[in-house]
C-alpha positions as CSV (number, residue, x, y, z in Angstrom):
1,M,26.5,54.6,11.0
2,G,26.5,57.7,13.4
3,N,28.1,60.5,13.4
4,I,30.7,59.8,15.9
5,L,31.2,55.6,15.6
6,Q,31.2,53.6,13.2
7,I,31.4,49.8,12.0
8,R,32.7,47.7,9.1
9,N,33.1,44.6,8.7
10,V,36.6,42.9,8.9
11,D,37.0,39.8,7.0
12,P,33.9,38.9,4.9
13,L,35.4,35.2,4.5
14,A,36.3,33.8,7.6
15,G,34.1,36.2,9.8
16,G,34.3,36.4,13.5
17,K,35.6,40.6,13.5
18,V,34.2,43.7,13.7
19,E,36.3,47.3,13.5
20,V,34.5,50.5,15.1
21,S,36.0,53.0,13.9
22,A,36.0,56.2,16.8
23,P,37.6,59.3,16.8
24,A,41.9,59.3,17.5
25,P,42.3,60.5,21.3
26,D,44.7,62.7,22.3
27,L,46.5,60.0,24.7
28,P,45.9,56.6,23.2
29,S,45.1,53.9,25.8
30,Q,46.6,50.5,25.8
31,G,42.9,48.4,26.8
32,Y,39.5,49.7,24.9
33,T,36.2,47.9,25.6
34,A,32.8,48.4,23.7
35,I,29.3,47.9,25.4
36,V,26.7,47.4,23.5
37,R,22.8,48.6,24.6
38,R,18.9,48.1,23.4
39,G,16.1,50.1,23.7
40,T,14.3,48.7,26.1
41,Q,13.5,47.5,29.9
42,K,13.9,44.0,30.1
43,N,17.5,42.6,29.8
44,P,18.8,45.4,27.7
45,F,22.3,45.0,27.6
46,L,24.3,42.3,25.6
47,G,26.4,40.1,27.8
48,P,28.8,37.1,26.7
49,D,25.5,34.1,26.5
50,G,23.1,37.1,24.8
51,W,21.1,39.7,26.7
52,Q,21.3,40.3,30.1
53,Q,20.1,42.7,32.8
54,V,23.3,44.1,33.5
55,E,26.2,45.7,31.1
56,H,29.3,43.9,30.2
57,A,32.5,45.3,28.4
58,F,33.6,43.5,25.3
59,V,37.6,43.6,25.0
60,A,39.0,44.8,21.9
61,L,42.0,42.5,20.1
62,E,43.6,45.2,18.6
63,S,43.8,48.8,18.2
64,R,45.4,51.1,15.7
65,I,45.7,54.5,14.4
66,D,44.9,56.0,11.3
67,G,44.9,59.4,10.5
68,D,42.2,61.0,12.8
69,R,40.3,58.2,13.3
70,L,41.1,54.9,15.6
71,L,40.4,51.4,14.7
72,L,38.9,48.9,17.0
73,V,39.1,45.3,16.1
74,F,36.5,42.8,18.3
75,G,35.9,39.3,18.0
76,P,33.7,36.7,18.0
77,D,32.6,37.0,21.6
78,L,30.7,40.0,20.3
79,V,30.1,38.9,16.6
80,D,28.6,35.6,17.0
81,N,26.1,36.7,19.6
82,A,23.0,37.8,20.1
83,L,23.0,40.6,17.5
84,R,20.8,40.2,13.8
85,D,21.0,42.1,10.6
86,E,19.3,45.6,11.1
87,D,19.4,45.6,14.8
88,V,19.2,49.4,15.7
89,V,21.2,49.5,18.9
90,E,23.5,51.7,21.0
91,L,27.5,51.2,20.9
92,M,29.4,52.9,23.7
93,I,33.2,53.0,24.1
94,P,34.0,53.9,28.2
95,E,37.6,54.8,27.6
96,L,37.0,57.6,24.7
97,S,33.4,58.9,26.6
98,A,32.2,58.0,23.2
99,K,28.5,56.7,22.0
100,D,26.2,56.4,18.9
101,V,23.6,54.5,17.9
102,V,24.4,52.3,15.1
103,V,22.6,49.8,12.8
104,W,24.6,46.5,13.0
105,N,24.3,45.6,9.7
106,G,26.6,43.1,7.0
107,I,28.8,41.6,9.8
108,T,29.9,38.1,9.1
109,R,29.7,35.7,11.9
110,T,32.6,33.3,12.1
111,V,32.7,30.8,9.5
112,T,33.7,27.1,10.3
113,L,34.5,24.9,7.5
114,S,34.6,20.8,8.4
115,D,37.2,18.9,8.2
116,V,38.0,16.5,4.9
117,E,39.0,12.8,5.0
118,Q,42.2,12.2,3.1
119,K,42.2,8.6,1.3
120,A,44.7,6.4,1.5
121,G,47.3,7.0,-1.5
122,P,49.3,4.2,-3.7
123,V,51.8,1.8,-2.3
124,T,55.0,3.3,-3.5
125,R,58.4,0.2,-3.8
126,D,61.1,0.5,-5.1
127,V,62.2,-1.6,-7.8
128,T,66.6,-2.0,-8.6
129,G,67.2,-2.0,-12.4
130,G,69.9,-4.5,-12.1
131,A,74.0,-4.0,-11.5
132,G,74.9,-0.5,-11.6
133,G,71.3,0.6,-12.5
134,G,69.5,3.4,-10.4
135,A,66.2,2.4,-8.6
136,D,63.2,2.9,-10.0
137,Q,60.0,4.0,-7.9
138,V,56.5,2.0,-9.1
139,E,53.3,2.9,-7.6
140,E,50.9,-0.2,-7.0
141,E,47.6,-0.4,-6.2
142,P,46.5,-2.3,-3.1
143,E,45.5,-5.5,-4.3
144,E,41.8,-6.4,-3.6
145,E,41.4,-10.0,-2.0
146,I,39.2,-11.9,-4.1
147,E,37.5,-14.8,-1.8
148,E,36.9,-17.8,-3.6
149,P,33.9,-19.4,-3.7
150,E,33.9,-22.7,-1.2
151,P,33.8,-25.8,-2.2
152,D,29.8,-27.7,-2.2
153,D,30.7,-30.9,0.1
154,D,27.6,-32.6,-1.8
155,A,29.1,-31.8,-5.0
156,G,31.0,-35.2,-4.8
157,D,28.6,-37.3,-3.7
158,M,26.2,-36.2,-6.8
159,V,26.7,-39.0,-9.5
160,S,24.6,-39.1,-12.2
161,E,23.0,-42.6,-13.4
162,P,21.6,-43.6,-16.3
163,D,17.8,-43.9,-16.3
164,P,16.1,-46.9,-16.0
165,E,14.7,-48.9,-19.2
166,P,11.0,-49.0,-19.2
167,V,10.0,-52.3,-18.5
168,V,7.1,-54.0,-20.6
169,Q,4.4,-55.8,-19.1
170,E,3.1,-58.4,-21.5
171,E,-0.8,-58.7,-21.6
172,P,-1.7,-61.9,-21.1
173,E,-3.0,-64.8,-23.4
174,T,-6.9,-64.7,-23.2
175,K,-8.8,-67.7,-22.0
176,S,-11.9,-69.5,-24.4
177,S,-14.0,-69.0,-21.2
178,L,-14.0,-65.7,-21.5
179,R,-15.3,-65.6,-25.4
180,W,-18.4,-67.6,-24.0
181,V,-18.6,-64.7,-21.2
182,L,-18.9,-62.2,-24.1
183,I,-21.0,-64.2,-26.2
184,L,-23.7,-64.9,-23.5
185,I,-23.8,-61.1,-21.8
186,P,-26.2,-59.7,-24.8
187,I,-28.1,-62.5,-25.0
188,L,-28.8,-62.1,-21.5
189,L,-29.9,-58.5,-21.7
190,L,-32.2,-59.1,-24.5
191,I,-34.1,-61.5,-22.4
192,G,-34.8,-59.0,-19.3
193,A,-35.5,-56.0,-21.9
194,G,-38.2,-58.3,-23.7
195,G,-40.0,-59.7,-20.1
196,W,-39.6,-56.1,-18.8
197,Y,-41.4,-54.8,-21.7
198,F,-44.2,-57.0,-21.8
199,F,-44.7,-57.2,-18.1
200,G,-44.0,-53.3,-17.6
201,M,-46.6,-52.4,-20.1
202,E,-49.9,-53.8,-19.3
203,Q,-51.6,-51.3,-16.7
204,S,-55.0,-51.8,-14.8
205,P,-58.0,-49.0,-15.2
206,D,-57.6,-48.5,-11.7
207,E,-54.1,-47.1,-11.6
208,E,-55.1,-45.6,-15.0
209,Q,-57.5,-43.7,-13.6
210,A,-55.6,-42.8,-10.4
211,Q,-52.3,-41.7,-12.6
212,E,-54.4,-39.3,-14.0
213,T,-56.2,-38.1,-10.8
214,T,-52.6,-36.8,-9.8
215,D,-51.7,-35.3,-13.2
216,D,-54.5,-32.9,-12.2
217,T,-54.3,-32.3,-8.5
218,G,-50.4,-31.8,-9.5
219,D,-51.5,-29.1,-12.4
220,A,-54.0,-27.5,-10.1
221,E,-51.3,-27.0,-7.1
222,A,-48.7,-25.4,-9.7
223,E,-51.4,-22.7,-11.2
224,A,-52.8,-22.2,-7.6
225,A,-48.8,-21.9,-6.5
226,T,-48.5,-19.4,-9.7
227,E,-51.3,-17.0,-8.5
228,D,-50.7,-16.9,-5.3
229,G,-46.6,-16.0,-6.4
230,T,-47.9,-13.6,-8.5
231,E,-49.9,-11.7,-5.8
232,G,-47.5,-11.7,-3.3
233,E,-45.3,-10.0,-5.9
234,E,-47.7,-7.5,-6.4
235,D,-48.0,-6.5,-2.7
236,I,-44.3,-6.4,-1.9
237,A,-44.1,-3.8,-4.8
238,E,-46.8,-2.1,-3.3
239,A,-45.5,-2.0,-0.5
240,D,-42.3,-0.7,-1.1
241,E,-43.6,2.0,-3.5
242,T,-45.7,3.3,0.1
243,E,-42.3,3.4,1.9
244,E,-40.6,5.0,-1.0
245,A,-43.8,7.8,-0.8
246,V,-43.7,8.4,3.1
247,A,-40.2,8.1,3.6
248,P,-38.5,11.4,4.6
249,D,-35.6,13.1,2.1
250,P,-32.2,12.7,3.9
251,E,-30.7,15.8,5.9
252,P,-27.9,17.5,4.1
253,E,-24.7,17.4,5.9
254,P,-23.5,19.9,7.2
255,E,-20.5,21.7,5.3
256,P,-17.0,21.8,7.1
257,A,-15.9,24.7,8.1
258,P,-13.0,26.3,5.9
259,E,-9.4,25.8,7.8
260,L,-7.8,28.7,8.9
261,S,-4.9,30.1,6.7
262,T,-1.5,30.6,9.0
263,Y,-2.2,34.0,8.7
264,E,-5.4,33.6,10.1
265,Q,-4.0,31.7,13.1
266,G,-1.7,33.9,14.2
267,L,-4.0,36.4,13.9
268,A,-6.7,35.0,16.2
269,A,-3.4,34.3,18.7
270,L,-2.6,38.0,18.8
271,E,-6.1,38.6,19.9
272,D,-5.7,36.0,22.5
273,G,-2.8,37.9,24.0
274,E,-0.5,34.8,22.9
275,C,2.1,36.8,21.5
276,D,5.1,34.7,21.3
277,A,2.5,31.9,19.4
278,A,1.4,34.8,17.8
279,R,4.8,36.2,16.5
280,N,5.9,32.6,15.4
281,L,2.4,32.1,13.1
282,I,2.7,35.6,11.7
283,S,6.7,34.8,10.8
284,R,5.8,31.7,9.4
285,A,3.0,33.5,7.3
286,I,5.5,35.4,5.9
287,G,7.8,32.9,4.9
288,E,4.6,31.8,2.8
289,G,4.5,35.3,1.2
290,S,1.2,36.7,2.6
291,G,1.3,40.5,2.3
292,E,-1.3,40.8,5.2
293,A,1.1,38.7,7.7
294,A,3.6,41.3,6.4
295,L,1.3,44.5,7.5
296,L,0.3,43.3,10.4
297,M,4.5,42.6,11.5
298,A,5.2,46.0,10.5
299,E,3.0,47.3,12.8
300,Q,3.8,45.7,15.6
301,Q,7.1,46.6,15.0
302,D,6.9,50.5,14.0
303,S,8.1,52.9,16.2
304,V,4.5,54.8,16.0
305,G,2.6,54.3,19.2
306,F,4.4,51.0,19.9
307,E,3.7,48.5,22.4
308,A,5.8,45.3,23.3
309,C,3.9,41.8,22.3
310,M,5.5,40.3,19.3
311,T,8.9,42.0,19.2
312,E,10.6,43.4,22.8
313,T,11.5,46.4,21.3
314,A,10.4,48.9,18.2
315,N,12.7,48.6,15.3
316,D,11.9,51.0,12.4
317,I,14.3,49.6,9.6
318,R,12.7,46.1,9.9
319,A,9.0,47.7,9.9
320,L,9.9,49.8,6.6
321,S,11.0,46.0,5.0
322,H,7.8,44.8,6.2
323,Y,6.2,48.0,4.9
324,A,7.6,47.7,1.2
325,M,6.6,43.7,1.2
326,A,3.1,44.8,2.1
327,C,3.0,46.9,-0.9
328,E,4.4,44.7,-3.1
329,K,2.2,41.8,-2.7
330,G,-1.1,45.0,-3.2
331,V,-2.3,45.3,0.9
332,E,-4.7,47.6,1.4
333,G,-3.4,49.9,3.6
334,A,0.5,49.5,3.9
335,K,1.1,52.8,2.2
336,E,-1.0,54.7,4.6
337,K,1.0,53.3,7.2
338,L,4.2,54.1,5.8
339,D,3.5,57.9,5.3
340,L,2.4,58.0,9.0
341,L,6.1,56.2,10.1
342,E,7.8,58.8,7.5
343,A,6.2,62.1,8.9
344,D,7.1,60.7,12.5
345,L,10.9,59.7,11.5
346,K,10.9,63.4,10.1
347,K,9.5,65.2,12.9
348,R,12.2,63.3,15.3
349,S,14.9,63.9,13.1
350,D,14.4,67.6,12.8
351,E,14.5,67.6,16.6
352,G,18.5,66.1,16.2
353,N,17.0,62.5,17.2
354,V,20.2,60.4,15.1
355,T,18.6,57.0,14.8
356,A,15.8,58.6,12.8
357,S,17.7,60.5,10.5
358,E,19.6,57.2,9.6
359,V,16.6,55.0,9.2
360,L,15.3,57.9,6.6
361,R,18.8,57.8,5.2
362,V,19.5,54.3,4.9
363,A,16.1,52.2,4.8
364,F,13.8,54.6,4.0
365,P,14.3,55.0,-0.2
366,K,13.6,51.2,-0.3
367,A,9.9,50.4,1.5
368,R,9.2,54.4,-0.5
369,E,10.0,52.9,-4.0
370,A,7.9,49.5,-3.2
371,C,5.0,51.9,-2.1
372,S,5.1,54.9,-5.2
C-alpha cells in the first residue's frame, strides 16, 4: 500500500498467491526474491516456519512486465505463513533495491477442498433382442439380499392337545349316624350354658368387696397418672419456652464474593505482569462483546507510548479497530485516546513517515466515524 511496492490478492477462490507490484527495472532479471520484516527486535524476519531471527528470501514463482510496473507472484510459502490481516510489515525486493511498508490485508490463503466419495452406480447388462435385433442396454439396480428367517427347531415339537375334561367328584352319601350327632350338639350346648349361668352368677360378699376395692384403686391410680402427665407436659412446655427465649439468633451467612468477569480477570492478570494470560482473557472478553476489553486492547496496541506485553509490536490499524468498538459500546475515554493517536499519526506523517500516512488514509476514517 506504499508508494513503491504494492500487493494484490491473485486468486480469491483457490488462494495461496500474492502479487507484488514494483517499478520496472531497466534490465529485468530472471529471479526475484522478497524479504518480510516486522517492527520488533525479537524474531523480526519471516521465515519458512514463521517469524525468526535471521532474514529469509522467498523466491517468486513468476515475473512479468506490465507497462512501467514489474509484477511478481509469490506462492503458498509466503501466503500460508504467519502473516495475518492488518499486519503492517516492511517488504523488500533485494534485486531491485526496493523496500516499502505495506499493510497485509485481504490475501487469501490456500483453499483445500475435501475429496467426495463416489457411490457405485447401477449395473448395466446387454439384452439381445432375437435374430437380426440389436442389443439393448438395461440398467439394473443391485439386488439386495433378503435374509429369510431360520426355522424354529422347537416349532415342530409343539402339538396342541385338547384340554382334559373336568372330573366331577360325587359327594358321599350321608350316613344316618351323622344325623344323630347334629341333633345332640345343640342339646349339649344348652346344658353347658345353663350350668355356667347357675354357678357363675352366685358370688360371695367378700369377693364383691374385693372387686369394688380393686375398681376404686384402679380409678385413683388412673386419676393420679392423668394429673402427673398433665403436670409433666406443662413442665416440658415451660422448658421449651425458656430455651427459645435464651437461644441466640443465628448469625447471617456471609455473602459470596461476586464472580469476576472475563475482562476483570484479564485486567488482574495484566496488573500481575502475566502478559500471555492477560492477552488470552482480554481477547475472549472482546469476543463476548466487552467494550472495556476492546479499549484495553487498543491501548496495548497503540504506538503512542507503546510497551510490549500483550502484543510484541505496535499495530495502529488493529488499535483503531478496537477503539471503534469501544466507542460503539459507549466506553468512556475511548474518544480521547483516539484523538491522541490521531495527533501522533499526523505529526509522523508530516515528518515523512509513510506508514503513518497509510494508517491515516486506510484505517482511521472508520474509527473516527464510530467515535463521532
